[in-house]
Backbone as a printed PyTorch tensor [residue, N CA C, xyz], in Angstrom:
tensor([[[ 9.2860, 21.3080, 21.2190],
         [10.3040, 22.1600, 21.7830],
         [11.3190, 21.3020, 22.5040]],

        [[12.5760, 21.4460, 22.1630],
         [13.6460, 20.7830, 22.8850],
         [13.9770, 21.6540, 24.0870]],

        [[13.9230, 21.0200, 25.2790],
         [14.1740, 21.7810, 26.4850],
         [14.7660, 20.9280, 27.5820]],

        [[14.8440, 21.5180, 28.7660],
         [15.4280, 20.8220, 29.9000],
         [14.3690, 20.3950, 30.8770]],

        [[14.4760, 19.1820, 31.3880],
         [13.5510, 18.6500, 32.3420],
         [14.3310, 18.0710, 33.5320]],

        [[13.9700, 18.5200, 34.7410],
         [14.6210, 17.9880, 35.9380],
         [14.0880, 16.6040, 36.2040]],

        [[14.9760, 15.6460, 36.3470],
         [14.5870, 14.2620, 36.5970],
         [15.7030, 13.5840, 37.4080]],

        [[15.5590, 12.2830, 37.6360],
         [16.6090, 11.5370, 38.3430],
         [16.9870, 10.3140, 37.4950]],

        [[18.2200,  9.8640, 37.6850],
         [18.6750,  8.6510, 37.0440],
         [19.2700,  7.7450, 38.1270]],

        [[19.2590,  6.4320, 37.9130],
         [19.8640,  5.5310, 38.9060],
         [21.3710,  5.8100, 39.0920]],

        [[21.8110,  5.7000, 40.3230],
         [23.2170,  5.9270, 40.6430],
         [23.6260,  4.9090, 41.6800]],

        [[24.7380,  4.2220, 41.5050],
         [25.1500,  3.1600, 42.4300],
         [25.4900,  3.6770, 43.8350]],

        [[25.8680,  4.9240, 43.9530],
         [26.2470,  5.4650, 45.2570],
         [25.0680,  6.2420, 45.8890]],

        [[24.4660,  7.0960, 45.1070],
         [23.3940,  7.9860, 45.6100],
         [22.0100,  7.3690, 45.5260]],

        [[21.8460,  6.2400, 44.9140],
         [20.6000,  5.5780, 44.6100],
         [19.9120,  6.2970, 43.4240]],

        [[19.6280,  7.5820, 43.5870],
         [19.0880,  8.3870, 42.4850],
         [19.8540,  9.6950, 42.4130]],

        [[20.2750, 10.0640, 41.2260],
         [21.0660, 11.2750, 41.0070],
         [20.2060, 12.2810, 40.2460]],

        [[20.0590, 13.5240, 40.7580],
         [19.2800, 14.5260, 40.0090],
         [20.0440, 15.0240, 38.7730]],

        [[19.3800, 15.1130, 37.6470],
         [19.9890, 15.5700, 36.4290],
         [19.0150, 16.4360, 35.6260]],

        [[19.5360, 17.1670, 34.6720],
         [18.6920, 17.8840, 33.7310],
         [18.7510, 17.1360, 32.3810]],

        [[17.6240, 16.6550, 31.9370],
         [17.5370, 15.8920, 30.7290],
         [17.1390, 16.8150, 29.5580]],

        [[17.9550, 16.8550, 28.4990],
         [17.6290, 17.6590, 27.3290],
         [16.9130, 16.7140, 26.3500]],

        [[15.6510, 17.0410, 26.0670],
         [14.8730, 16.1770, 25.2190],
         [13.7570, 16.9550, 24.5390]],

        [[13.0480, 16.3480, 23.5940],
         [11.8920, 16.9440, 22.9510],
         [10.7490, 16.8410, 23.9490]],

        [[10.3960, 17.9540, 24.6040],
         [ 9.4570, 17.9410, 25.7010],
         [ 7.9920, 17.9650, 25.2690]],

        [[ 7.6800, 18.8760, 24.3870],
         [ 6.2490, 19.0790, 24.0610],
         [ 6.1700, 20.1520, 22.9580]],

        [[ 4.9670, 20.3740, 22.5590],
         [ 4.7000, 21.5310, 21.6760],
         [ 4.7770, 22.7630, 22.5090]],

        [[ 5.2690, 23.8370, 21.9330],
         [ 5.3100, 25.1120, 22.6750],
         [ 4.8940, 26.2320, 21.7340]],

        [[ 4.3360, 27.2450, 22.3180],
         [ 3.9050, 28.3930, 21.5110],
         [ 4.3720, 29.6560, 22.2330]],

        [[ 4.9430, 30.5550, 21.4510],
         [ 5.3900, 31.8360, 21.9770],
         [ 4.7040, 32.9130, 21.2070]],

        [[ 4.0790, 33.8330, 21.9200],
         [ 3.4320, 34.9560, 21.3270],
         [ 3.9910, 36.2050, 21.9750]],

        [[ 4.2300, 37.2330, 21.2150],
         [ 4.7960, 38.4190, 21.8630],
         [ 4.8270, 39.6430, 20.9330]],

        [[ 5.2690, 40.7040, 21.5290],
         [ 5.3990, 41.9720, 20.8190],
         [ 6.7500, 42.5550, 21.1670]],

        [[ 7.4830, 42.9720, 20.1740],
         [ 8.7280, 43.6650, 20.3520],
         [ 8.6990, 44.9760, 19.6210]],

        [[ 9.2350, 46.0210, 20.2200],
         [ 9.2210, 47.3210, 19.5350],
         [10.4690, 48.1100, 20.0020]],

        [[10.8740, 49.0100, 19.1610],
         [11.9740, 49.9260, 19.5150],
         [11.7410, 51.2420, 18.8140]],

        [[12.2700, 52.2650, 19.4140],
         [12.1260, 53.6000, 18.8760],
         [13.3550, 54.4010, 19.2690]],

        [[13.7530, 55.3040, 18.3670],
         [14.8710, 56.1670, 18.7040],
         [14.5880, 57.5610, 18.1530]],

        [[15.1620, 58.5210, 18.7870],
         [14.9660, 59.9100, 18.3190],
         [16.2370, 60.6850, 18.6310]],

        [[16.6490, 61.4740, 17.6650],
         [17.8480, 62.3090, 17.7820],
         [17.4030, 63.7630, 17.7970]],

        [[17.7680, 64.4790, 18.8340],
         [17.4330, 65.8900, 18.9910],
         [18.6840, 66.7150, 18.7660]],

        [[18.6590, 67.6160, 17.7790],
         [19.7920, 68.4920, 17.5090],
         [19.3660, 69.9030, 17.9300]],

        [[20.1490, 70.5170, 18.8420],
         [19.7940, 71.8060, 19.3830],
         [20.5960, 72.8890, 18.6570]],

        [[20.0950, 74.1200, 18.7160],
         [20.7300, 75.2290, 18.0380],
         [22.1400, 75.5230, 18.5290]],

        [[22.4560, 75.1510, 19.7380],
         [23.8190, 75.3920, 20.2730],
         [24.7900, 74.2720, 19.8910]],

        [[24.3520, 73.3390, 19.0430],
         [25.2210, 72.2540, 18.5730],
         [25.1420, 70.9850, 19.4290]],

        [[24.4420, 71.0300, 20.5610],
         [24.3000, 69.8400, 21.3780],
         [23.3750, 68.8420, 20.6970]],

        [[23.6290, 67.5580, 20.9320],
         [22.8130, 66.4800, 20.3660],
         [22.4470, 65.4970, 21.4750]],

        [[21.1500, 65.1960, 21.5620],
         [20.6770, 64.1930, 22.5270],
         [20.0030, 63.0980, 21.7240]],

        [[20.4280, 61.8600, 21.9890],
         [19.8350, 60.6920, 21.3290],
         [19.1560, 59.8320, 22.3940]],

        [[17.8950, 59.5020, 22.1800],
         [17.1180, 58.6580, 23.0900],
         [16.7030, 57.4060, 22.3110]],

        [[16.9960, 56.2450, 22.9270],
         [16.6580, 54.9590, 22.3030],
         [15.9460, 54.1090, 23.3320]],

        [[14.8470, 53.5330, 22.9390],
         [14.1320, 52.6440, 23.8590],
         [13.6850, 51.3860, 23.1290]],

        [[13.6590, 50.2570, 23.8210],
         [13.1560, 49.0270, 23.2560],
         [12.4550, 48.2750, 24.3490]],

        [[11.4460, 47.5030, 23.9150],
         [10.6760, 46.7060, 24.8770],
         [10.1530, 45.4550, 24.1910]],

        [[10.0550, 44.3870, 24.9500],
         [ 9.4020, 43.1730, 24.4380],
         [ 8.5520, 42.5770, 25.5030]],

        [[ 7.4650, 42.0020, 25.0850],
         [ 6.5820, 41.2630, 26.0120],
         [ 6.3500, 39.8970, 25.3510]],

        [[ 6.6650, 38.8400, 26.0670],
         [ 6.5510, 37.5010, 25.5000],
         [ 5.6860, 36.6240, 26.4140]],

        [[ 4.8260, 35.8240, 25.7710],
         [ 4.0140, 34.8320, 26.4690],
         [ 4.3430, 33.5000, 25.8240]],

        [[ 5.0270, 32.6420, 26.5750],
         [ 5.4930, 31.3880, 25.9970],
         [ 5.1010, 30.2400, 26.9320]],

        [[ 4.3610, 29.2690, 26.3980],
         [ 3.8420, 28.1560, 27.2110],
         [ 3.9890, 26.8200, 26.4830]],

        [[ 4.1250, 25.7670, 27.2970],
         [ 4.0490, 24.4330, 26.7230],
         [ 2.6080, 24.0210, 26.5380]],

        [[ 2.3130, 23.3780, 25.4110],
         [ 0.9560, 22.9620, 25.1270],
         [ 0.7670, 21.4710, 25.3090]],

        [[-0.3020, 20.9830, 24.7210],
         [-0.6080, 19.5660, 24.7840],
         [ 0.2940, 18.7870, 23.7850]],

        [[ 0.3280, 17.4920, 23.9950],
         [ 1.0640, 16.6540, 23.0630],
         [ 2.4390, 16.2320, 23.5600]],

        [[ 2.7210, 16.4980, 24.7910],
         [ 4.0220, 16.0810, 25.3610],
         [ 3.8190, 15.5640, 26.7660]],

        [[ 4.6520, 15.9430, 27.6210],
         [ 4.5880, 15.5250, 29.0380],
         [ 3.5070, 16.2810, 29.7590]],

        [[ 2.6090, 15.5550, 30.4010],
         [ 1.4810, 16.1780, 31.1080],
         [ 1.9870, 17.0450, 32.2690]],

        [[ 3.1270, 16.7360, 32.8490],
         [ 3.6470, 17.4740, 34.0030],
         [ 4.0470, 18.8930, 33.6550]],

        [[ 4.2900, 19.1740, 32.3910],
         [ 4.7220, 20.5360, 32.0400],
         [ 3.6690, 21.2840, 31.2200]],

        [[ 2.5600, 20.6520, 30.9340],
         [ 1.5060, 21.2970, 30.1390],
         [ 1.0620, 22.5780, 30.8020]],

        [[ 1.1200, 23.6840, 30.0490],
         [ 0.7180, 24.9910, 30.5630],
         [ 1.8340, 25.7380, 31.2480]],

        [[ 3.0040, 25.1010, 31.4820],
         [ 4.1010, 25.7910, 32.0900],
         [ 4.7680, 26.7560, 31.1410]],

        [[ 5.5140, 27.7070, 31.7360],
         [ 6.2700, 28.6490, 30.9220],
         [ 7.4710, 27.9520, 30.2960]],

        [[ 7.8020, 28.3510, 29.0690],
         [ 8.9920, 27.8470, 28.3780],
         [10.1960, 28.4620, 29.0700]],

        [[11.2070, 27.6600, 29.2870],
         [12.3950, 28.1300, 30.0200],
         [13.1870, 29.1790, 29.2250]],

        [[13.8180, 30.0770, 29.9880],
         [14.7040, 31.1340, 29.4510],
         [13.9840, 32.1040, 28.5500]],

        [[12.7050, 32.3550, 28.8080],
         [11.9270, 33.3740, 28.0350],
         [11.3490, 34.3100, 29.0880]],

        [[12.0290, 35.4620, 29.3470],
         [11.4690, 36.4100, 30.3020],
         [10.2210, 37.0470, 29.7520]],

        [[ 9.2660, 37.2940, 30.6340],
         [ 8.0010, 37.8880, 30.1810],
         [ 8.1900, 39.2840, 29.6000]],

        [[ 9.0400, 40.0950, 30.2340],
         [ 9.2560, 41.4450, 29.7830],
         [10.7410, 41.8290, 29.7540]],

        [[11.1450, 42.5550, 28.7750],
         [12.4820, 43.1340, 28.7030],
         [12.3160, 44.5780, 28.2200]],

        [[12.8500, 45.5200, 29.0170],
         [12.7260, 46.9610, 28.6890],
         [14.1030, 47.5600, 28.8090]],

        [[14.5220, 48.3450, 27.7890],
         [15.8040, 49.0090, 27.8040],
         [15.6130, 50.4610, 27.3750]],

        [[16.3450, 51.3860, 28.0120],
         [16.2930, 52.8050, 27.6950],
         [17.7220, 53.3280, 27.6960]],

        [[18.0860, 54.0440, 26.6530],
         [19.4050, 54.6370, 26.5330],
         [19.2970, 56.1180, 26.1910]],

        [[20.0720, 56.9320, 26.8840],
         [20.1040, 58.3630, 26.5960],
         [21.5550, 58.7750, 26.4590]],

        [[21.8740, 59.4990, 25.3930],
         [23.2430, 60.0010, 25.1910],
         [23.1250, 61.4790, 24.8190]],

        [[23.8940, 62.2860, 25.5610],
         [23.9010, 63.7470, 25.2880],
         [25.3270, 64.1310, 24.9640]],

        [[25.5280, 64.8030, 23.8030],
         [26.8240, 65.2210, 23.3240],
         [26.8780, 66.7170, 23.1520]],

        [[27.9980, 67.2710, 23.6720],
         [28.2920, 68.6840, 23.4020],
         [29.6090, 68.7210, 22.5870]],

        [[30.1450, 69.8900, 22.3710],
         [31.3450, 69.9850, 21.6280],
         [32.4950, 69.1850, 22.2530]],

        [[32.5340, 69.1710, 23.6030],
         [33.6510, 68.5000, 24.2670],
         [33.2330, 67.4540, 25.3100]],

        [[31.9530, 67.2250, 25.4830],
         [31.4820, 66.2640, 26.4960],
         [30.5130, 65.2740, 25.9060]],

        [[30.5750, 64.0150, 26.4240],
         [29.5540, 62.9960, 26.1380],
         [29.0390, 62.4590, 27.4820]],

        [[27.7250, 62.3580, 27.5890],
         [27.0990, 61.7570, 28.7790],
         [26.2320, 60.6330, 28.3110]],

        [[26.3300, 59.4710, 28.9440],
         [25.5400, 58.3050, 28.5320],
         [24.8830, 57.6280, 29.7470]],

        [[23.6930, 57.0770, 29.4980],
         [22.9740, 56.3250, 30.5190],
         [22.2330, 55.1770, 29.8420]],

        [[22.3220, 53.9700, 30.3680],
         [21.6050, 52.8320, 29.8630],
         [20.9500, 52.1310, 31.0540]],

        [[19.6320, 52.0010, 31.0030],
         [18.8620, 51.3220, 32.0530],
         [18.1360, 50.1360, 31.4020]],

        [[18.1040, 49.0080, 32.1370],
         [17.3820, 47.8580, 31.6190],
         [16.6640, 47.0810, 32.6990]],

        [[15.5620, 46.5020, 32.3360],
         [14.7850, 45.6120, 33.2510],
         [14.5580, 44.3140, 32.4850]],

        [[14.8580, 43.2170, 33.1290],
         [14.5950, 41.8630, 32.5310],
         [13.7250, 41.1230, 33.5310]],

        [[12.6150, 40.5740, 33.0380],
         [11.6340, 39.9170, 33.9040],
         [12.0720, 38.5140, 34.3670]],

        [[11.2700, 37.9550, 35.2680],
         [11.4970, 36.6010, 35.7610],
         [11.5460, 35.5860, 34.6190]],

        [[12.2910, 34.4970, 34.8390],
         [12.3160, 33.3890, 33.8600],
         [12.7250, 32.1560, 34.5750]],

        [[12.3200, 30.9920, 34.0200],
         [12.6740, 29.7110, 34.6120],
         [13.7940, 29.0900, 33.8140]],

        [[14.5650, 28.1830, 34.4600],
         [15.6740, 27.5500, 33.7850],
         [15.3640, 26.1210, 33.2840]],

        [[14.1900, 25.6090, 33.6160],
         [13.8280, 24.2890, 33.1130],
         [12.2990, 24.1670, 33.0910]],

        [[11.7950, 23.1400, 32.4200],
         [10.3730, 23.0630, 32.0440],
         [ 9.3990, 22.8150, 33.1770]],

        [[ 9.8580, 22.3030, 34.3360],
         [ 8.9020, 22.0710, 35.4160],
         [ 8.5630, 23.3890, 36.1410]],

        [[ 9.2430, 24.4190, 35.8420],
         [ 9.0060, 25.7650, 36.4520],
         [ 9.2130, 25.7480, 37.9480]],

        [[10.1610, 24.9620, 38.4320],
         [10.4630, 24.9740, 39.8650],
         [11.1130, 26.3050, 40.2280]],

        [[10.7240, 26.8670, 41.3620],
         [11.2860, 28.1400, 41.7720],
         [12.5210, 27.9630, 42.6570]],

        [[12.6430, 26.8130, 43.2550],
         [13.7600, 26.5600, 44.1610],
         [14.0650, 25.0780, 44.1780]],

        [[15.3340, 24.7160, 44.1730],
         [15.7630, 23.3550, 44.3790],
         [16.9470, 23.4040, 45.3440]],

        [[17.1240, 22.3940, 46.1770],
         [18.2000, 22.3670, 47.1520],
         [19.5950, 22.4420, 46.4940]],

        [[19.7370, 21.9150, 45.3250],
         [21.0600, 21.9110, 44.6650],
         [21.3570, 23.1880, 43.8990]],

        [[20.3410, 24.0020, 43.6630],
         [20.4500, 25.2640, 42.8960],
         [20.8560, 25.0200, 41.4220]],

        [[20.6930, 23.7680, 40.9760],
         [21.0120, 23.4990, 39.5770],
         [19.9920, 24.1560, 38.6540]],

        [[18.7930, 24.2220, 39.0870],
         [17.7400, 24.8410, 38.2880],
         [16.7860, 25.5600, 39.2110]],

        [[15.9280, 26.3660, 38.6310],
         [15.0120, 27.1480, 39.4160],
         [14.6920, 28.4250, 38.6960]],

        [[14.1640, 29.3780, 39.3980],
         [13.7800, 30.6250, 38.7670],
         [14.9700, 31.6050, 38.7700]],

        [[15.0620, 32.3630, 37.7190],
         [15.9780, 33.5160, 37.6660],
         [15.0760, 34.7460, 37.8970]],

        [[15.2320, 35.4220, 39.0340],
         [14.3550, 36.5650, 39.3400],
         [14.6220, 37.7440, 38.4370]],

        [[13.6240, 38.6260, 38.3320],
         [13.8300, 39.8240, 37.5120],
         [14.9610, 40.6640, 38.0800]],

        [[15.5190, 41.5080, 37.2230],
         [16.5950, 42.3850, 37.7020],
         [16.5690, 43.6860, 36.8720]],

        [[17.1660, 44.7020, 37.4780],
         [17.3120, 46.0070, 36.8590],
         [18.7490, 46.4440, 36.9890]],

        [[19.2870, 47.0030, 35.8940],
         [20.7190, 47.4280, 35.9000],
         [20.8080, 48.8390, 35.2670]],

        [[21.6600, 49.6540, 35.8420],
         [21.8770, 51.0140, 35.3230],
         [23.3900, 51.1830, 35.0840]],

        [[23.7290, 51.5900, 33.8700],
         [25.1120, 51.9120, 33.5190],
         [25.1820, 53.4140, 33.1600]],

        [[26.2300, 54.0940, 33.5620],
         [26.3690, 55.5110, 33.2370],
         [27.8280, 55.7580, 32.7930]],

        [[28.0230, 56.7780, 32.0120],
         [29.3560, 57.1560, 31.5770],
         [29.4480, 58.6190, 31.2200]],

        [[30.6790, 59.0980, 31.2730],
         [30.9380, 60.4810, 30.8600],
         [32.3190, 60.4980, 30.1990]],

        [[32.4740, 61.3230, 29.1670],
         [33.7370, 61.4560, 28.4370],
         [33.9660, 62.9220, 28.1240]],

        [[35.2430, 63.3300, 28.2730],
         [35.6510, 64.7210, 27.9590],
         [36.6750, 64.6570, 26.8230]],

        [[36.4340, 65.4560, 25.7730],
         [37.3540, 65.5020, 24.6180],
         [38.0110, 66.8960, 24.5610]],

        [[39.2330, 66.9370, 24.0920],
         [39.8960, 68.2430, 23.8830],
         [40.9190, 68.1120, 22.7560]],

        [[41.5610, 69.2080, 22.4120],
         [42.5010, 69.2860, 21.2930],
         [41.8440, 68.8530, 19.9980]],

        [[40.6540, 69.3880, 19.7720],
         [39.9220, 69.0890, 18.5440],
         [39.4440, 67.6300, 18.4540]],

        [[39.2720, 67.0060, 19.5990],
         [38.8090, 65.6280, 19.6340],
         [39.8760, 64.5870, 19.5390]],

        [[41.1870, 65.0690, 19.5150],
         [42.2700, 64.0950, 19.4080],
         [42.4350, 63.3180, 20.7520]],

        [[42.3060, 64.0150, 21.8110],
         [42.4440, 63.4230, 23.1610],
         [41.0760, 63.2940, 23.8210]],

        [[40.9600, 62.2170, 24.5910],
         [39.6850, 62.0280, 25.3350],
         [39.9750, 61.2350, 26.6060]],

        [[39.2790, 61.5700, 27.6420],
         [39.3330, 60.7870, 28.8690],
         [37.8930, 60.5330, 29.2990]],

        [[37.6410, 59.2940, 29.6740],
         [36.2740, 58.9560, 30.0810],
         [36.1990, 57.9480, 31.2130]],

        [[35.0540, 57.9340, 31.8440],
         [34.8150, 56.9710, 32.9020],
         [33.4410, 56.3570, 32.6470]],

        [[33.3560, 55.0180, 32.7990],
         [32.0780, 54.3560, 32.6490],
         [31.8670, 53.5240, 33.9140]],

        [[30.6720, 53.6250, 34.4630],
         [30.3370, 52.8660, 35.6830],
         [29.2370, 51.8770, 35.2720]],

        [[29.5380, 50.5910, 35.3390],
         [28.5760, 49.5430, 35.0660],
         [27.9230, 49.1290, 36.3760]],

        [[26.6450, 48.8200, 36.2970],
         [25.8630, 48.4110, 37.4920],
         [25.9900, 49.4930, 38.5540]],

        [[25.7230, 50.7290, 38.1960],
         [25.9350, 51.8780, 39.0720],
         [25.1540, 51.7960, 40.3900]],

        [[24.0510, 51.0710, 40.4050],
         [23.2930, 50.9330, 41.6650],
         [23.7210, 49.7160, 42.4850]],

        [[24.7490, 49.0240, 41.9930],
         [25.2770, 47.8290, 42.6690],
         [24.1810, 46.7510, 42.9100]],

        [[23.3390, 46.5510, 41.8920],
         [22.2570, 45.5720, 41.9950],
         [22.8400, 44.1590, 42.0750]],

        [[22.2370, 43.3330, 42.8920],
         [22.6430, 41.9170, 43.0080],
         [21.6830, 41.1210, 42.1230]],

        [[22.2220, 40.4090, 41.1350],
         [21.3870, 39.6390, 40.2350],
         [22.2350, 38.5540, 39.5890]],

        [[21.6010, 37.6340, 38.9220],
         [22.2820, 36.6300, 38.1210],
         [21.4680, 36.3560, 36.8900]],

        [[22.1480, 35.8930, 35.8360],
         [21.4900, 35.6280, 34.5650],
         [21.5930, 34.1590, 34.1460]],

        [[22.3620, 33.3770, 34.8890],
         [22.5810, 31.9710, 34.5350],
         [22.7700, 31.1400, 35.7770]],

        [[22.5540, 29.8580, 35.5910],
         [22.8680, 28.8680, 36.6270],
         [23.9570, 27.9400, 36.1040]],

        [[24.8910, 27.6290, 36.9580],
         [25.9810, 26.7070, 36.5870],
         [25.5730, 25.2800, 36.8040]],

        [[25.7060, 24.4610, 35.7920],
         [25.3730, 23.0650, 35.8920],
         [26.6080, 22.2220, 36.2280]],

        [[27.7680, 22.7490, 36.0010],
         [29.0160, 22.0400, 36.2480],
         [29.9780, 23.0250, 36.9090]],

        [[31.2510, 22.9670, 36.5480],
         [32.2420, 23.8580, 37.1480],
         [31.8390, 25.2880, 36.9450]],

        [[31.9010, 26.2440, 37.8830],
         [32.2910, 26.0320, 39.2540],
         [31.1470, 25.6370, 40.1530]],

        [[30.0470, 25.2590, 39.5900],
         [28.7700, 25.0360, 40.2360],
         [28.7810, 23.8180, 41.1470]],

        [[27.5970, 23.3790, 41.4860],
         [26.3390, 23.9000, 41.0060],
         [25.9700, 25.1950, 41.7320]],

        [[25.0680, 25.9450, 41.1120],
         [24.6070, 27.1660, 41.7380],
         [24.4050, 28.2830, 40.7240]],

        [[24.2900, 29.4950, 41.2110],
         [24.0720, 30.6330, 40.3230],
         [25.4550, 31.2570, 40.0200]],

        [[25.5030, 31.9010, 38.8790],
         [26.6870, 32.6690, 38.4810],
         [26.3490, 34.1350, 38.6770]],

        [[26.7680, 34.7410, 39.7630],
         [26.3630, 36.1160, 40.0830],
         [26.9840, 37.1140, 39.0740]],

        [[26.2730, 38.1990, 38.9170],
         [26.7780, 39.2830, 38.0770],
         [27.8880, 40.0430, 38.7940]],

        [[28.5690, 40.8420, 38.0420],
         [29.5580, 41.7270, 38.6700],
         [28.8120, 42.8190, 39.4340]],

        [[29.3880, 43.1990, 40.5480],
         [28.8270, 44.3620, 41.2820],
         [29.2280, 45.6380, 40.5680]],

        [[29.0740, 46.7450, 41.2600],
         [29.4410, 48.0080, 40.6500],
         [30.9290, 47.9460, 40.2390]],

        [[31.2180, 48.4350, 39.0550],
         [32.5830, 48.4720, 38.5890],
         [32.7340, 49.6440, 37.6350]],

        [[33.9720, 50.1210, 37.5410],
         [34.1950, 51.2950, 36.6940],
         [35.4830, 51.0970, 35.8860]],

        [[35.5490, 51.7930, 34.7630],
         [36.7450, 51.7520, 33.9710],
         [37.0520, 53.1670, 33.4920]],

        [[38.3200, 53.4850, 33.5020],
         [38.7920, 54.7880, 33.0700],
         [39.5470, 54.5820, 31.7410]],

        [[39.2300, 55.4220, 30.7540],
         [39.8910, 55.3030, 29.4780],
         [40.5330, 56.6410, 29.1200]],

        [[41.7280, 56.5660, 28.5780],
         [42.3890, 57.7260, 27.9710],
         [42.7210, 57.3330, 26.5450]],

        [[42.3200, 58.1660, 25.5900],
         [42.5650, 57.8120, 24.2160],
         [43.1360, 58.9890, 23.4440]],

        [[43.9450, 58.6510, 22.4560],
         [44.4910, 59.6260, 21.5140],
         [44.2290, 59.1340, 20.1300]],

        [[43.6660, 60.0160, 19.3110],
         [43.3100, 59.6370, 17.9510],
         [43.7660, 60.7280, 16.9980]],

        [[44.9510, 60.5900, 16.3670],
         [45.4030, 61.6440, 15.4630],
         [44.4670, 61.7340, 14.2580]],

        [[44.2100, 62.9410, 13.8790],
         [43.2940, 63.1530, 12.7370],
         [43.9790, 63.8770, 11.6440]]])
C-alpha cells in the first residue's frame, strides 16, 4: 500500500524538519460491507415519498511485510463507518428533501497519530451533517422557488488537513448556509 508516513528530514536551519513521506509502506488489507436500498411510495392522493439509505462498514489494517511501526495500524483515510439517509416527499406543488449523513473517525497518515503540534496530520474525528430543502412550484410547474439549507445543525467538522497553503492545519467545513433559487422552465 502506498501511503503517508510522518517522519523527519535533515534541515540546515531547523536541524530536523517534519514531513509526510509518500512511499510503499506495507501490505494492507481492507474488508468491508457496503449496501444501499431505496423505496418509492406512491400514495392515492398523488403524493410520492422516496427513501434512500446507504451504509458501509470497513476494516482496513496494515499487515506484516513492511514497517514494523505501522503493523496493525488503520489504513489512512478509510473511515470505519459511513451512513447516509435521504427522504424526499413530493406533492403536486411542493418538494421536501432531507439528507443526513454520518462519517466515522479516520486517520490521515499511517502512524495513526491523533494529534501533532503542527496539525499537518492526525485524526479526522467523526461528523454528522444534515441538509434540508423545500421547493414550491406553480403555473403548471413552469415557475419554482426553493430554499436549501446545508449543514442545518451548524455542525463543526473538517474532512481534510492542509499540508501547504493555506496550512498547515485543518480545512474547516462551511457552517450553516442557505441558498434561494427561483427558476422558470417553459414547457
